[in-house]
Predicted model as a PDB file, atoms N, CA, C, CB and O in Angstrom, pLDDT in the B-factor column:
MODEL        1                                                                  
ATOM      1  N   MET A   1     268.058 203.377 136.615  1.00 48.00           N  
ATOM      2  CA  MET A   1     268.627 204.753 137.184  1.00 48.00           C  
ATOM      3  C   MET A   1     267.539 204.605 138.754  1.00 48.00           C  
ATOM      4  CB  MET A   1     268.230 206.497 135.834  1.00 48.00           C  
ATOM      5  O   MET A   1     267.417 205.789 139.070  1.00 48.00           O  
ATOM      6  N   ALA A   2     267.061 204.100 139.393  1.00 50.00           N  
ATOM      7  CA  ALA A   2     266.882 203.934 140.084  1.00 50.00           C  
ATOM      8  C   ALA A   2     267.537 203.658 141.923  1.00 50.00           C  
ATOM      9  CB  ALA A   2     266.493 203.533 139.391  1.00 50.00           C  
ATOM     10  O   ALA A   2     267.057 204.115 142.960  1.00 50.00           O  
ATOM     11  N   LYS A   3     268.609 202.868 141.763  1.00 51.00           N  
ATOM     12  CA  LYS A   3     269.570 202.498 142.171  1.00 51.00           C  
ATOM     13  C   LYS A   3     270.659 203.512 142.533  1.00 51.00           C  
ATOM     14  CB  LYS A   3     269.846 201.683 141.405  1.00 51.00           C  
ATOM     15  O   LYS A   3     271.340 203.435 143.555  1.00 51.00           O  
ATOM     16  N   ILE A   4     270.766 204.514 141.561  1.00 51.00           N  
ATOM     17  CA  ILE A   4     271.519 205.668 141.650  1.00 51.00           C  
ATOM     18  C   ILE A   4     270.635 207.051 142.099  1.00 51.00           C  
ATOM     19  CB  ILE A   4     272.195 205.818 140.258  1.00 51.00           C  
ATOM     20  O   ILE A   4     271.239 207.978 142.640  1.00 51.00           O  
ATOM     21  N   ASP A   5     269.359 207.130 141.876  1.00 50.00           N  
ATOM     22  CA  ASP A   5     268.633 207.746 142.928  1.00 50.00           C  
ATOM     23  C   ASP A   5     268.860 207.316 144.547  1.00 50.00           C  
ATOM     24  CB  ASP A   5     267.254 207.505 142.550  1.00 50.00           C  
ATOM     25  O   ASP A   5     268.998 207.978 145.575  1.00 50.00           O  
ATOM     26  N   GLU A   6     268.834 206.172 144.311  1.00 50.00           N  
ATOM     27  CA  GLU A   6     268.808 205.717 145.847  1.00 50.00           C  
ATOM     28  C   GLU A   6     270.047 206.229 146.624  1.00 50.00           C  
ATOM     29  CB  GLU A   6     268.788 204.062 145.979  1.00 50.00           C  
ATOM     30  O   GLU A   6     269.928 206.808 147.705  1.00 50.00           O  
ATOM     31  N   ILE A   7     271.602 205.921 145.850  1.00 50.00           N  
ATOM     32  CA  ILE A   7     272.509 206.711 146.230  1.00 50.00           C  
ATOM     33  C   ILE A   7     272.355 208.218 146.989  1.00 50.00           C  
ATOM     34  CB  ILE A   7     273.091 206.780 145.168  1.00 50.00           C  
ATOM     35  O   ILE A   7     272.489 208.526 148.174  1.00 50.00           O  
ATOM     36  N   LYS A   8     272.035 208.979 145.860  1.00 54.00           N  
ATOM     37  CA  LYS A   8     272.239 210.069 145.874  1.00 54.00           C  
ATOM     38  C   LYS A   8     271.365 210.652 147.438  1.00 54.00           C  
ATOM     39  CB  LYS A   8     271.837 210.566 144.411  1.00 54.00           C  
ATOM     40  O   LYS A   8     271.817 211.266 148.404  1.00 54.00           O  
ATOM     41  N   VAL A   9     269.608 210.010 147.067  1.00 55.00           N  
ATOM     42  CA  VAL A   9     269.102 210.196 148.412  1.00 55.00           C  
ATOM     43  C   VAL A   9     269.870 210.017 149.516  1.00 55.00           C  
ATOM     44  CB  VAL A   9     268.141 209.470 148.610  1.00 55.00           C  
ATOM     45  O   VAL A   9     270.260 210.947 150.222  1.00 55.00           O  
ATOM     46  N   GLY A  10     270.135 208.739 149.722  1.00 55.00           N  
ATOM     47  CA  GLY A  10     270.522 207.941 151.289  1.00 55.00           C  
ATOM     48  C   GLY A  10     271.964 208.633 151.643  1.00 55.00           C  
ATOM     49  O   GLY A  10     272.314 208.554 152.820  1.00 55.00           O  
ATOM     50  N   SER A  11     272.564 209.100 151.001  1.00 61.00           N  
ATOM     51  CA  SER A  11     274.232 208.602 150.998  1.00 61.00           C  
ATOM     52  C   SER A  11     274.610 210.506 151.586  1.00 61.00           C  
ATOM     53  CB  SER A  11     275.141 207.863 148.718  1.00 61.00           C  
ATOM     54  O   SER A  11     274.327 211.557 151.011  1.00 61.00           O  
ATOM     55  N   LYS A  12     275.265 210.290 152.798  1.00 73.00           N  
ATOM     56  CA  LYS A  12     275.667 211.948 153.146  1.00 73.00           C  
ATOM     57  C   LYS A  12     277.145 212.202 152.687  1.00 73.00           C  
ATOM     58  CB  LYS A  12     275.590 212.346 154.960  1.00 73.00           C  
ATOM     59  O   LYS A  12     278.127 211.471 152.553  1.00 73.00           O  
ATOM     60  N   ILE A  13     276.870 213.703 152.481  1.00 67.00           N  
ATOM     61  CA  ILE A  13     278.247 214.471 151.608  1.00 67.00           C  
ATOM     62  C   ILE A  13     279.110 214.820 152.390  1.00 67.00           C  
ATOM     63  CB  ILE A  13     278.036 215.786 150.796  1.00 67.00           C  
ATOM     64  O   ILE A  13     278.945 215.882 152.991  1.00 67.00           O  
ATOM     65  N   GLU A  14     280.387 213.965 152.637  1.00 65.00           N  
ATOM     66  CA  GLU A  14     281.257 215.318 153.502  1.00 65.00           C  
ATOM     67  C   GLU A  14     281.821 216.051 152.491  1.00 65.00           C  
ATOM     68  CB  GLU A  14     282.614 214.894 154.613  1.00 65.00           C  
ATOM     69  O   GLU A  14     282.138 215.759 151.338  1.00 65.00           O  
ATOM     70  N   PRO A  15     281.923 217.634 153.507  1.00 61.00           N  
ATOM     71  CA  PRO A  15     282.848 218.484 152.559  1.00 61.00           C  
ATOM     72  C   PRO A  15     284.174 217.836 152.666  1.00 61.00           C  
ATOM     73  CB  PRO A  15     282.961 220.106 152.969  1.00 61.00           C  
ATOM     74  O   PRO A  15     284.585 216.924 153.384  1.00 61.00           O  
ATOM     75  N   LEU A  16     284.999 218.916 151.304  1.00 67.00           N  
ATOM     76  CA  LEU A  16     286.299 219.275 150.850  1.00 67.00           C  
ATOM     77  C   LEU A  16     287.471 219.011 151.930  1.00 67.00           C  
ATOM     78  CB  LEU A  16     286.247 220.751 150.454  1.00 67.00           C  
ATOM     79  O   LEU A  16     288.524 218.471 152.269  1.00 67.00           O  
ATOM     80  N   ARG A  17     286.231 219.969 152.208  1.00 68.00           N  
ATOM     81  CA  ARG A  17     287.406 220.533 153.291  1.00 68.00           C  
ATOM     82  C   ARG A  17     286.712 221.122 154.789  1.00 68.00           C  
ATOM     83  CB  ARG A  17     288.329 221.999 152.466  1.00 68.00           C  
ATOM     84  O   ARG A  17     285.538 221.473 154.906  1.00 68.00           O  
ATOM     85  N   LYS A  18     287.382 221.129 155.494  1.00 75.00           N  
ATOM     86  CA  LYS A  18     287.171 221.552 156.525  1.00 75.00           C  
ATOM     87  C   LYS A  18     286.440 223.159 156.793  1.00 75.00           C  
ATOM     88  CB  LYS A  18     288.346 221.331 156.982  1.00 75.00           C  
ATOM     89  O   LYS A  18     287.085 224.186 156.585  1.00 75.00           O  
ATOM     90  N   THR A  19     285.008 223.169 157.282  1.00 78.00           N  
ATOM     91  CA  THR A  19     285.183 225.059 157.427  1.00 78.00           C  
ATOM     92  C   THR A  19     286.215 225.871 158.335  1.00 78.00           C  
ATOM     93  CB  THR A  19     283.792 225.698 158.074  1.00 78.00           C  
ATOM     94  O   THR A  19     286.538 225.448 159.445  1.00 78.00           O  
ATOM     95  N   ARG A  20     286.769 227.186 157.750  1.00 87.00           N  
ATOM     96  CA  ARG A  20     287.419 227.547 158.479  1.00 87.00           C  
ATOM     97  C   ARG A  20     286.990 229.116 158.363  1.00 87.00           C  
ATOM     98  CB  ARG A  20     288.711 227.041 158.271  1.00 87.00           C  
ATOM     99  O   ARG A  20     286.138 229.447 157.538  1.00 87.00           O  
ATOM    100  N   PRO A  21     287.734 230.259 159.391  1.00 93.00           N  
ATOM    101  CA  PRO A  21     287.243 231.188 159.065  1.00 93.00           C  
ATOM    102  C   PRO A  21     287.670 231.980 158.042  1.00 93.00           C  
ATOM    103  CB  PRO A  21     287.137 231.661 159.891  1.00 93.00           C  
ATOM    104  O   PRO A  21     288.699 231.676 157.438  1.00 93.00           O  
ATOM    105  N   CYS A  22     286.771 233.361 157.632  1.00 93.00           N  
ATOM    106  CA  CYS A  22     287.289 233.556 156.572  1.00 93.00           C  
ATOM    107  C   CYS A  22     288.318 234.672 156.704  1.00 93.00           C  
ATOM    108  CB  CYS A  22     286.324 233.739 155.678  1.00 93.00           C  
ATOM    109  O   CYS A  22     288.409 235.523 157.588  1.00 93.00           O  
ATOM    110  N   ALA A  23     289.314 234.409 155.274  1.00 88.00           N  
ATOM    111  CA  ALA A  23     290.709 235.063 155.609  1.00 88.00           C  
ATOM    112  C   ALA A  23     290.927 236.031 155.625  1.00 88.00           C  
ATOM    113  CB  ALA A  23     291.566 234.882 155.086  1.00 88.00           C  
ATOM    114  O   ALA A  23     292.051 236.523 155.728  1.00 88.00           O  
ATOM    115  N   GLU A  24     289.234 236.945 155.462  1.00 92.00           N  
ATOM    116  CA  GLU A  24     289.276 238.748 155.252  1.00 92.00           C  
ATOM    117  C   GLU A  24     288.346 239.033 156.602  1.00 92.00           C  
ATOM    118  CB  GLU A  24     288.348 239.537 153.419  1.00 92.00           C  
ATOM    119  O   GLU A  24     288.450 240.003 157.352  1.00 92.00           O  
ATOM    120  N   CYS A  25     287.858 238.456 156.657  1.00 94.00           N  
ATOM    121  CA  CYS A  25     286.393 239.261 158.007  1.00 94.00           C  
ATOM    122  C   CYS A  25     286.489 238.437 159.266  1.00 94.00           C  
ATOM    123  CB  CYS A  25     284.270 239.015 157.434  1.00 94.00           C  
ATOM    124  O   CYS A  25     286.151 238.951 160.333  1.00 94.00           O  
ATOM    125  N   GLY A  26     287.065 236.797 159.204  1.00 94.00           N  
ATOM    126  CA  GLY A  26     286.796 235.877 160.284  1.00 94.00           C  
ATOM    127  C   GLY A  26     285.006 235.376 159.625  1.00 94.00           C  
ATOM    128  O   GLY A  26     284.418 236.132 160.398  1.00 94.00           O  
ATOM    129  N   GLN A  27     284.736 235.219 159.439  1.00 94.00           N  
ATOM    130  CA  GLN A  27     283.146 234.957 159.370  1.00 94.00           C  
ATOM    131  C   GLN A  27     283.687 233.428 158.716  1.00 94.00           C  
ATOM    132  CB  GLN A  27     281.912 236.263 158.186  1.00 94.00           C  
ATOM    133  O   GLN A  27     284.687 233.218 158.029  1.00 94.00           O  
ATOM    134  N   PRO A  28     282.587 232.411 159.223  1.00 92.00           N  
ATOM    135  CA  PRO A  28     283.544 231.130 158.800  1.00 92.00           C  
ATOM    136  C   PRO A  28     282.982 230.736 156.872  1.00 92.00           C  
ATOM    137  CB  PRO A  28     283.049 229.403 160.240  1.00 92.00           C  
ATOM    138  O   PRO A  28     281.893 230.824 156.305  1.00 92.00           O  
ATOM    139  N   SER A  29     284.093 230.390 156.498  1.00 90.00           N  
ATOM    140  CA  SER A  29     284.056 230.427 154.898  1.00 90.00           C  
ATOM    141  C   SER A  29     283.256 229.432 154.308  1.00 90.00           C  
ATOM    142  CB  SER A  29     285.408 230.253 154.270  1.00 90.00           C  
ATOM    143  O   SER A  29     283.179 228.308 154.803  1.00 90.00           O  
ATOM    144  N   ALA A  30     282.424 229.885 152.892  1.00 88.00           N  
ATOM    145  CA  ALA A  30     281.585 228.924 152.128  1.00 88.00           C  
ATOM    146  C   ALA A  30     282.584 227.878 151.236  1.00 88.00           C  
ATOM    147  CB  ALA A  30     280.533 229.824 151.105  1.00 88.00           C  
ATOM    148  O   ALA A  30     283.811 227.856 151.143  1.00 88.00           O  
ATOM    149  N   ARG A  31     281.784 227.221 150.764  1.00 85.00           N  
ATOM    150  CA  ARG A  31     282.260 225.763 149.690  1.00 85.00           C  
ATOM    151  C   ARG A  31     282.803 226.768 148.360  1.00 85.00           C  
ATOM    152  CB  ARG A  31     280.478 224.363 149.060  1.00 85.00           C  
ATOM    153  O   ARG A  31     283.900 226.864 147.809  1.00 85.00           O  
ATOM    154  N   GLU A  32     281.570 227.405 148.155  1.00 87.00           N  
ATOM    155  CA  GLU A  32     282.149 228.045 147.035  1.00 87.00           C  
ATOM    156  C   GLU A  32     283.260 229.552 146.504  1.00 87.00           C  
ATOM    157  CB  GLU A  32     281.092 228.138 146.592  1.00 87.00           C  
ATOM    158  O   GLU A  32     283.774 229.837 145.422  1.00 87.00           O  
ATOM    159  N   HIS A  33     283.266 230.104 147.600  1.00 88.00           N  
ATOM    160  CA  HIS A  33     283.904 230.878 147.813  1.00 88.00           C  
ATOM    161  C   HIS A  33     285.253 230.721 148.772  1.00 88.00           C  
ATOM    162  CB  HIS A  33     283.084 231.592 148.084  1.00 88.00           C  
ATOM    163  O   HIS A  33     286.013 231.689 148.789  1.00 88.00           O  
ATOM    164  N   TYR A  34     285.516 229.819 149.390  1.00 88.00           N  
ATOM    165  CA  TYR A  34     286.706 229.341 150.290  1.00 88.00           C  
ATOM    166  C   TYR A  34     287.779 229.665 149.967  1.00 88.00           C  
ATOM    167  CB  TYR A  34     286.882 228.107 150.452  1.00 88.00           C  
ATOM    168  O   TYR A  34     287.937 229.477 148.761  1.00 88.00           O  
ATOM    169  N   PRO A  35     289.016 230.260 150.676  1.00 90.00           N  
ATOM    170  CA  PRO A  35     289.355 230.447 151.989  1.00 90.00           C  
ATOM    171  C   PRO A  35     288.180 231.680 152.172  1.00 90.00           C  
ATOM    172  CB  PRO A  35     291.104 230.821 152.264  1.00 90.00           C  
ATOM    173  O   PRO A  35     288.482 232.203 153.244  1.00 90.00           O  
ATOM    174  N   PHE A  36     287.193 232.260 151.719  1.00 93.00           N  
ATOM    175  CA  PHE A  36     286.389 233.108 151.930  1.00 93.00           C  
ATOM    176  C   PHE A  36     285.368 233.185 152.145  1.00 93.00           C  
ATOM    177  CB  PHE A  36     286.388 233.574 151.466  1.00 93.00           C  
ATOM    178  O   PHE A  36     284.831 232.276 151.512  1.00 93.00           O  
ATOM    179  N   CYS A  37     284.362 233.938 152.887  1.00 93.00           N  
ATOM    180  CA  CYS A  37     282.873 233.745 153.642  1.00 93.00           C  
ATOM    181  C   CYS A  37     282.110 233.891 152.038  1.00 93.00           C  
ATOM    182  CB  CYS A  37     282.322 235.284 155.150  1.00 93.00           C  
ATOM    183  O   CYS A  37     281.365 233.084 151.482  1.00 93.00           O  
ATOM    184  N   SER A  38     282.810 235.777 151.356  1.00 94.00           N  
ATOM    185  CA  SER A  38     281.704 235.490 150.580  1.00 94.00           C  
ATOM    186  C   SER A  38     282.504 235.881 148.701  1.00 94.00           C  
ATOM    187  CB  SER A  38     280.152 236.688 151.274  1.00 94.00           C  
ATOM    188  O   SER A  38     283.543 235.483 148.174  1.00 94.00           O  
ATOM    189  N   ASP A  39     281.825 236.445 148.402  1.00 95.00           N  
ATOM    190  CA  ASP A  39     282.695 236.869 147.107  1.00 95.00           C  
ATOM    191  C   ASP A  39     283.043 238.513 147.255  1.00 95.00           C  
ATOM    192  CB  ASP A  39     281.725 236.559 145.544  1.00 95.00           C  
ATOM    193  O   ASP A  39     283.794 239.135 146.503  1.00 95.00           O  
ATOM    194  N   ARG A  40     282.631 238.823 147.906  1.00 96.00           N  
ATOM    195  CA  ARG A  40     282.969 240.466 148.071  1.00 96.00           C  
ATOM    196  C   ARG A  40     284.860 240.170 148.840  1.00 96.00           C  
ATOM    197  CB  ARG A  40     281.374 241.529 149.618  1.00 96.00           C  
ATOM    198  O   ARG A  40     285.802 240.936 148.639  1.00 96.00           O  
ATOM    199  N   CYS A  41     284.911 239.045 149.573  1.00 95.00           N  
ATOM    200  CA  CYS A  41     285.958 239.159 150.888  1.00 95.00           C  
ATOM    201  C   CYS A  41     286.969 238.504 149.560  1.00 95.00           C  
ATOM    202  CB  CYS A  41     285.593 237.995 152.819  1.00 95.00           C  
ATOM    203  O   CYS A  41     288.176 238.741 149.592  1.00 95.00           O  
ATOM    204  N   ARG A  42     286.477 237.820 148.614  1.00 95.00           N  
ATOM    205  CA  ARG A  42     287.358 236.975 147.571  1.00 95.00           C  
ATOM    206  C   ARG A  42     288.032 238.601 146.765  1.00 95.00           C  
ATOM    207  CB  ARG A  42     286.109 235.611 146.248  1.00 95.00           C  
ATOM    208  O   ARG A  42     289.253 238.760 146.728  1.00 95.00           O  
ATOM    209  N   GLU A  43     287.317 239.413 146.323  1.00 96.00           N  
ATOM    210  CA  GLU A  43     287.551 240.509 145.555  1.00 96.00           C  
ATOM    211  C   GLU A  43     288.533 241.308 146.466  1.00 96.00           C  
ATOM    212  CB  GLU A  43     286.213 241.263 145.145  1.00 96.00           C  
ATOM    213  O   GLU A  43     289.564 241.532 145.832  1.00 96.00           O  
ATOM    214  N   LEU A  44     288.572 241.753 147.573  1.00 95.00           N  
ATOM    215  CA  LEU A  44     289.067 242.306 148.501  1.00 95.00           C  
ATOM    216  C   LEU A  44     290.272 242.450 148.585  1.00 95.00           C  
ATOM    217  CB  LEU A  44     288.749 241.915 149.329  1.00 95.00           C  
ATOM    218  O   LEU A  44     290.881 243.507 148.754  1.00 95.00           O  
ATOM    219  N   ASP A  45     291.001 240.599 148.388  1.00 95.00           N  
ATOM    220  CA  ASP A  45     292.267 239.875 148.985  1.00 95.00           C  
ATOM    221  C   ASP A  45     292.572 239.969 147.527  1.00 95.00           C  
ATOM    222  CB  ASP A  45     292.239 238.231 149.915  1.00 95.00           C  
ATOM    223  O   ASP A  45     293.781 240.200 147.554  1.00 95.00           O  
ATOM    224  N   LEU A  46     292.202 239.930 146.195  1.00 94.00           N  
ATOM    225  CA  LEU A  46     293.029 240.139 144.860  1.00 94.00           C  
ATOM    226  C   LEU A  46     293.191 240.984 144.963  1.00 94.00           C  
ATOM    227  CB  LEU A  46     292.741 239.976 143.659  1.00 94.00           C  
ATOM    228  O   LEU A  46     294.404 241.038 145.170  1.00 94.00           O  
ATOM    229  N   SER A  47     292.501 242.682 145.001  1.00 95.00           N  
ATOM    230  CA  SER A  47     292.205 243.825 145.089  1.00 95.00           C  
ATOM    231  C   SER A  47     293.716 243.736 145.562  1.00 95.00           C  
ATOM    232  CB  SER A  47     290.901 244.362 145.874  1.00 95.00           C  
ATOM    233  O   SER A  47     294.536 243.915 144.661  1.00 95.00           O  
ATOM    234  N   ARG A  48     294.258 243.468 146.941  1.00 93.00           N  
ATOM    235  CA  ARG A  48     294.994 243.632 147.808  1.00 93.00           C  
ATOM    236  C   ARG A  48     296.548 243.125 146.429  1.00 93.00           C  
ATOM    237  CB  ARG A  48     294.448 242.623 149.414  1.00 93.00           C  
ATOM    238  O   ARG A  48     297.445 243.846 145.993  1.00 93.00           O  
ATOM    239  N   TRP A  49     296.212 241.513 146.114  1.00 91.00           N  
ATOM    240  CA  TRP A  49     297.634 241.002 145.034  1.00 91.00           C  
ATOM    241  C   TRP A  49     297.619 242.164 144.600  1.00 91.00           C  
ATOM    242  CB  TRP A  49     297.590 239.715 143.697  1.00 91.00           C  
ATOM    243  O   TRP A  49     298.407 243.032 144.978  1.00 91.00           O  
ATOM    244  N   LEU A  50     296.453 242.379 143.496  1.00 93.00           N  
ATOM    245  CA  LEU A  50     296.604 243.135 142.379  1.00 93.00           C  
ATOM    246  C   LEU A  50     297.642 244.431 142.242  1.00 93.00           C  
ATOM    247  CB  LEU A  50     295.347 243.526 142.162  1.00 93.00           C  
ATOM    248  O   LEU A  50     298.416 244.673 141.316  1.00 93.00           O  
ATOM    249  N   LYS A  51     297.337 245.409 143.828  1.00 93.00           N  
ATOM    250  CA  LYS A  51     297.600 246.390 144.163  1.00 93.00           C  
ATOM    251  C   LYS A  51     299.297 246.010 144.492  1.00 93.00           C  
ATOM    252  CB  LYS A  51     296.569 246.873 145.204  1.00 93.00           C  
ATOM    253  O   LYS A  51     299.831 247.059 144.133  1.00 93.00           O  
ATOM    254  N   GLY A  52     300.254 245.233 144.901  1.00 89.00           N  
ATOM    255  CA  GLY A  52     301.095 244.994 145.225  1.00 89.00           C  
ATOM    256  C   GLY A  52     301.308 245.338 146.776  1.00 89.00           C  
ATOM    257  O   GLY A  52     302.412 245.699 147.182  1.00 89.00           O  
ATOM    258  N   SER A  53     300.244 245.213 147.589  1.00 89.00           N  
ATOM    259  CA  SER A  53     300.149 245.061 148.868  1.00 89.00           C  
ATOM    260  C   SER A  53     300.829 244.093 149.766  1.00 89.00           C  
ATOM    261  CB  SER A  53     299.086 244.942 148.995  1.00 89.00           C  
ATOM    262  O   SER A  53     301.177 244.418 150.901  1.00 89.00           O  
ATOM    263  N   TYR A  54     301.069 242.630 149.157  1.00 85.00           N  
ATOM    264  CA  TYR A  54     301.477 241.907 149.115  1.00 85.00           C  
ATOM    265  C   TYR A  54     302.498 241.373 148.602  1.00 85.00           C  
ATOM    266  CB  TYR A  54     300.954 241.688 149.065  1.00 85.00           C  
ATOM    267  O   TYR A  54     302.470 241.229 147.379  1.00 85.00           O  
ATOM    268  N   ALA A  55     303.893 240.846 149.465  1.00 83.00           N  
ATOM    269  CA  ALA A  55     305.260 241.025 148.584  1.00 83.00           C  
ATOM    270  C   ALA A  55     305.911 239.923 148.981  1.00 83.00           C  
ATOM    271  CB  ALA A  55     306.210 242.372 148.815  1.00 83.00           C  
ATOM    272  O   ALA A  55     305.545 239.594 150.109  1.00 83.00           O  
ATOM    273  N   ILE A  56     306.989 238.985 148.370  1.00 82.00           N  
ATOM    274  CA  ILE A  56     307.404 238.157 148.986  1.00 82.00           C  
ATOM    275  C   ILE A  56     308.910 238.853 149.328  1.00 82.00           C  
ATOM    276  CB  ILE A  56     307.240 236.850 148.256  1.00 82.00           C  
ATOM    277  O   ILE A  56     309.600 238.992 148.318  1.00 82.00           O  
ATOM    278  N   PRO A  57     309.563 239.339 150.662  1.00 83.00           N  
ATOM    279  CA  PRO A  57     310.794 239.566 150.594  1.00 83.00           C  
ATOM    280  C   PRO A  57     311.804 239.338 149.600  1.00 83.00           C  
ATOM    281  CB  PRO A  57     311.089 239.145 151.390  1.00 83.00           C  
ATOM    282  O   PRO A  57     311.691 238.285 148.972  1.00 83.00           O  
ATOM    283  N   VAL A  58     312.920 240.211 149.274  1.00 85.00           N  
ATOM    284  CA  VAL A  58     314.067 239.409 148.415  1.00 85.00           C  
ATOM    285  C   VAL A  58     314.860 240.000 149.429  1.00 85.00           C  
ATOM    286  CB  VAL A  58     314.469 239.708 146.613  1.00 85.00           C  
ATOM    287  O   VAL A  58     314.847 241.067 150.042  1.00 85.00           O  
ATOM    288  N   THR A  59     315.806 238.601 149.411  1.00 80.00           N  
ATOM    289  CA  THR A  59     317.228 239.540 150.132  1.00 80.00           C  
ATOM    290  C   THR A  59     318.065 240.235 149.214  1.00 80.00           C  
ATOM    291  CB  THR A  59     318.377 238.586 150.919  1.00 80.00           C  
ATOM    292  O   THR A  59     317.965 240.157 147.990  1.00 80.00           O  
ATOM    293  N   GLU A  60     318.737 240.789 149.725  1.00 79.00           N  
ATOM    294  CA  GLU A  60     319.757 241.939 149.616  1.00 79.00           C  
ATOM    295  C   GLU A  60     321.035 240.840 149.009  1.00 79.00           C  
ATOM    296  CB  GLU A  60     320.123 242.909 151.392  1.00 79.00           C  
ATOM    297  O   GLU A  60     321.834 241.190 148.140  1.00 79.00           O  
ATOM    298  N   ASP A  61     321.034 240.142 149.339  1.00 72.00           N  
ATOM    299  CA  ASP A  61     322.768 239.300 148.770  1.00 72.00           C  
ATOM    300  C   ASP A  61     322.497 238.529 147.887  1.00 72.00           C  
ATOM    301  CB  ASP A  61     323.722 238.255 149.837  1.00 72.00           C  
ATOM    302  O   ASP A  61     321.704 237.632 148.175  1.00 72.00           O  
ATOM    303  N   GLU A  62     323.043 238.588 146.504  1.00 65.00           N  
ATOM    304  CA  GLU A  62     322.796 238.353 145.507  1.00 65.00           C  
ATOM    305  C   GLU A  62     323.612 236.544 145.211  1.00 65.00           C  
ATOM    306  CB  GLU A  62     323.225 239.714 144.729  1.00 65.00           C  
ATOM    307  O   GLU A  62     323.230 235.381 145.078  1.00 65.00           O  
ATOM    308  N   THR A  63     325.034 237.404 145.238  1.00 65.00           N  
ATOM    309  CA  THR A  63     325.399 235.952 145.847  1.00 65.00           C  
ATOM    310  C   THR A  63     324.698 233.700 146.252  1.00 65.00           C  
ATOM    311  CB  THR A  63     325.527 236.680 147.046  1.00 65.00           C  
ATOM    312  O   THR A  63     324.775 232.542 145.842  1.00 65.00           O  
ATOM    313  N   LYS A  64     324.090 234.645 147.356  1.00 61.00           N  
ATOM    314  CA  LYS A  64     323.725 233.248 147.737  1.00 61.00           C  
ATOM    315  C   LYS A  64     322.194 232.587 146.533  1.00 61.00           C  
ATOM    316  CB  LYS A  64     323.218 233.408 149.709  1.00 61.00           C  
ATOM    317  O   LYS A  64     321.834 231.432 146.308  1.00 61.00           O  
ATOM    318  N   ALA A  65     321.770 233.619 146.129  1.00 57.00           N  
ATOM    319  CA  ALA A  65     320.551 233.376 144.914  1.00 57.00           C  
ATOM    320  C   ALA A  65     321.587 232.803 143.395  1.00 57.00           C  
ATOM    321  CB  ALA A  65     319.488 235.362 144.492  1.00 57.00           C  
ATOM    322  O   ALA A  65     321.226 231.852 142.702  1.00 57.00           O  
ATOM    323  N   ASP A  66     322.745 233.531 143.150  1.00 58.00           N  
ATOM    324  CA  ASP A  66     322.757 232.602 141.813  1.00 58.00           C  
ATOM    325  C   ASP A  66     323.784 231.448 142.122  1.00 58.00           C  
ATOM    326  CB  ASP A  66     323.276 233.501 140.338  1.00 58.00           C  
ATOM    327  O   ASP A  66     324.309 230.779 141.232  1.00 58.00           O  
ATOM    328  N   GLY A  67     323.961 231.320 143.126  1.00 59.00           N  
ATOM    329  CA  GLY A  67     324.838 229.978 143.385  1.00 59.00           C  
ATOM    330  C   GLY A  67     326.223 229.918 142.832  1.00 59.00           C  
ATOM    331  O   GLY A  67     326.738 228.987 142.214  1.00 59.00           O  
ATOM    332  N   SER A  68     326.894 231.424 143.259  1.00 56.00           N  
ATOM    333  CA  SER A  68     328.204 231.483 142.441  1.00 56.00           C  
ATOM    334  C   SER A  68     329.059 231.245 144.527  1.00 56.00           C  
ATOM    335  CB  SER A  68     328.528 233.646 141.059  1.00 56.00           C  
ATOM    336  O   SER A  68     330.205 231.475 144.914  1.00 56.00           O  
ATOM    337  N   ASP A  69     328.035 230.813 145.178  1.00 52.00           N  
ATOM    338  CA  ASP A  69     329.190 231.134 146.771  1.00 52.00           C  
ATOM    339  C   ASP A  69     330.027 229.399 146.606  1.00 52.00           C  
ATOM    340  CB  ASP A  69     327.812 231.365 149.089  1.00 52.00           C  
ATOM    341  O   ASP A  69     330.946 229.076 147.360  1.00 52.00           O  
ATOM    342  N   GLN A  70     329.490 228.471 145.505  1.00 55.00           N  
ATOM    343  CA  GLN A  70     330.502 227.079 145.563  1.00 55.00           C  
ATOM    344  C   GLN A  70     331.897 227.220 145.840  1.00 55.00           C  
ATOM    345  CB  GLN A  70     330.551 226.328 144.233  1.00 55.00           C  
ATOM    346  O   GLN A  70     332.570 226.250 146.187  1.00 55.00           O  
ATOM    347  N   GLY A  71     332.320 228.237 145.722  1.00 48.00           N  
ATOM    348  CA  GLY A  71     333.796 228.313 145.821  1.00 48.00           C  
ATOM    349  C   GLY A  71     334.905 227.001 145.676  1.00 48.00           C  
ATOM    350  O   GLY A  71     336.115 227.202 145.779  1.00 48.00           O  
TER     351      GLY A  71                                                      
ENDMDL                                                                          
END                                                                             
């Protein structure tokens, strides 16, 4: 067990990801809320997704979508 304790004490832990600005407010992100800085910012973003504020644009030309243009 002593060897394991030595490794934990003496080792440097590198972050899994680089710190980036919060996607919501621009402050540095926190590891436990990545890519957000806090639970508040994470919940604000989730709220926008649930309300439908974020949407993927859809093309009006359905012939390209179903593959019938292989003529």
